[in-house]
C-alpha positions as CSV (number, residue, x, y, z in Angstrom):
1,X,0.0,0.3,0.3
2,X,1.4,2.8,-0.8
3,X,1.9,5.5,2.0
4,X,-0.2,8.9,2.8
5,X,1.2,12.3,2.0
6,X,0.8,12.6,6.1
7,X,3.1,9.5,6.7
8,X,5.8,10.7,3.9
9,X,6.0,13.9,5.7
10,X,6.0,12.4,8.9
11,X,8.7,10.3,7.7
12,X,10.6,13.0,6.0
13,X,10.4,15.2,9.4
14,X,11.3,12.0,11.7
15,X,14.6,11.3,9.0
16,X,15.6,15.3,9.3
17,X,15.5,15.3,13.2
18,X,19.6,14.4,13.6
19,X,20.6,17.4,11.4
20,X,17.9,19.9,13.1
21,X,19.5,18.7,16.2
22,X,22.9,18.9,15.4
23,X,21.7,22.1,13.7
24,X,20.4,23.4,17.3
25,X,23.8,22.3,18.7
26,X,25.8,24.7,16.5
27,X,23.5,27.6,17.6
28,X,23.7,26.6,21.3
29,X,27.1,26.4,21.1
30,X,27.3,30.6,19.7
31,X,24.9,31.5,22.6
32,X,27.7,34.3,24.5
33,X,27.5,33.1,28.1
34,X,29.8,36.0,29.2
35,X,32.3,34.2,31.2
36,X,35.5,35.2,30.2
37,X,37.5,33.2,27.7
38,X,34.6,30.8,27.7
39,X,34.0,31.1,24.0
40,X,37.5,30.0,23.4
41,X,37.0,26.8,25.1
42,X,33.3,26.0,24.2
43,X,32.9,22.6,23.5
44,X,31.7,21.7,19.9
45,X,28.4,20.6,21.1
46,X,28.1,19.6,17.2
47,X,31.2,17.4,16.7
48,X,29.3,15.0,18.9
49,X,26.0,15.0,17.1
50,X,28.0,14.2,13.9
51,X,30.1,11.4,15.6
52,X,27.2,9.7,17.2
53,X,24.6,10.1,14.2
54,X,27.5,8.2,11.9
55,X,27.9,6.0,14.3
56,X,24.4,4.9,14.5
57,X,22.6,6.3,11.9
58,X,24.6,7.8,9.0
59,X,21.7,7.3,6.5
60,X,19.9,10.2,8.2
61,X,23.0,12.6,8.5
62,X,24.7,12.7,4.9
63,X,27.8,14.5,4.3
64,X,26.1,17.5,2.5
65,X,24.5,17.9,5.6
66,X,27.6,18.0,7.6
67,X,29.0,20.4,6.0
68,X,25.9,22.6,5.8
69,X,26.4,22.2,9.8
70,X,30.2,23.0,9.3
71,X,29.7,26.4,7.5
72,X,27.5,27.2,10.0
73,X,29.7,26.6,12.7
74,X,32.4,28.7,11.2
75,X,29.7,31.7,10.9
76,X,28.8,31.9,14.3
77,X,31.8,30.9,15.7
78,X,34.0,33.6,13.5
79,X,36.1,31.1,12.1
80,X,37.9,31.2,8.7
81,X,34.9,29.9,6.6
82,X,35.0,26.0,5.9
83,X,37.6,24.8,8.7
84,X,34.7,23.4,10.9
85,X,32.8,22.0,7.1
86,X,36.5,20.2,6.9
87,X,36.8,19.2,10.5
88,X,33.2,17.9,11.0
89,X,33.8,15.8,7.5
90,X,36.9,13.9,8.9
91,X,35.0,13.9,12.2
92,X,32.0,11.9,10.0
93,X,34.9,10.2,8.0
94,X,36.7,8.5,10.7
95,X,33.3,7.4,12.2
96,X,31.9,5.7,9.4
97,X,35.4,4.0,8.9
98,X,35.0,2.4,12.2
99,X,30.9,2.0,11.9
100,X,31.6,-1.8,11.6
101,X,34.2,-2.2,14.9
102,X,31.8,0.1,17.1
103,X,28.7,-2.1,16.3
104,X,27.7,-4.1,19.4
105,X,30.1,-2.9,21.6
106,X,29.5,-1.2,25.0
107,X,28.9,2.7,25.1
108,X,32.4,3.1,26.4
109,X,33.9,1.2,23.6
110,X,32.2,4.0,21.5
111,X,33.1,6.6,23.7
112,X,37.2,5.5,23.7
113,X,36.2,6.1,19.7
114,X,35.3,9.9,20.1
115,X,37.8,10.7,22.3
116,X,40.6,9.5,20.2
117,X,38.5,11.3,17.1
118,X,38.1,14.6,18.5
119,X,41.7,14.5,19.6
120,X,42.9,14.5,16.0
121,X,40.1,17.0,15.1
122,X,41.0,19.2,17.7
123,X,44.8,18.7,17.4
124,X,44.3,19.4,13.5
125,X,41.9,22.5,13.9
126,X,45.0,23.8,16.6
127,X,47.5,23.5,13.6
128,X,45.4,24.9,11.0
129,X,44.3,27.9,13.0
130,X,48.0,28.5,14.0
131,X,48.9,28.4,10.4
132,X,46.2,30.9,9.5
133,X,46.8,33.5,12.4
134,X,50.7,33.0,11.8
135,X,51.5,32.1,15.3
136,X,51.1,29.4,17.4
137,X,48.0,29.3,19.7
138,X,47.9,28.6,22.6
139,X,47.6,24.7,23.1
140,X,45.8,25.1,26.2
141,X,42.8,26.4,24.7
142,X,42.0,23.5,22.5
143,X,42.8,20.8,25.7
144,X,39.9,22.6,27.7
145,X,38.2,22.8,24.5
146,X,38.7,18.6,24.3
147,X,37.7,18.1,27.8
148,X,34.6,19.9,27.7
149,X,33.9,18.1,24.8
150,X,35.1,15.0,25.7
151,X,32.9,15.2,28.9
152,X,29.9,16.6,27.4
153,X,29.6,13.2,24.9
154,X,27.7,10.8,27.6
155,X,25.5,13.6,28.3
156,X,24.3,14.7,24.7
157,X,24.5,10.9,23.6
158,X,22.1,9.6,26.1
159,X,19.7,12.4,24.7
160,X,20.0,11.3,21.4
161,X,19.9,7.6,21.8
162,X,16.3,8.3,23.6
163,X,15.8,10.3,21.0
164,X,16.9,7.5,18.3
165,X,14.3,5.1,20.2
166,X,10.9,7.1,20.5
167,X,11.4,8.4,17.0
168,X,13.6,7.1,14.2
169,X,12.7,3.3,14.5
170,X,13.8,1.6,10.9
171,X,11.6,0.7,9.3
């Protein structure tokens, strides 16, 4: 039986939610908290979303969506346009490459995988930004950002898992 118009709209809306949730994380990450120095060490919430969806539902987070999220992140954070898009695509690629390894493993293994991917991504970002600026940026800033990002992974992964169980059941 052919699905009705409203069933197709419902499926489209549900399939769009990983992109929309990650988009919202970019916007939340851009909110000024008026804490001195926080903007430089703010966690990369979008990176968590991209990694999670690449591991668990890559069909719902295509590379084009990751690219758009990266461009939005650059505009909102003041980074040179394209840096976050490249880094987020690298994160997605790394997660997709190891997806079969993560399948059926415990959350701790997936989290450790994120630790390595986030470390590589933030070292790459630190190197690129140091080249763009023309001087070595303090590594301590990237280290704090890394720590906050890794620490928030379990919270966001739990929320994404609940969302997936409630709304994104495989047809």
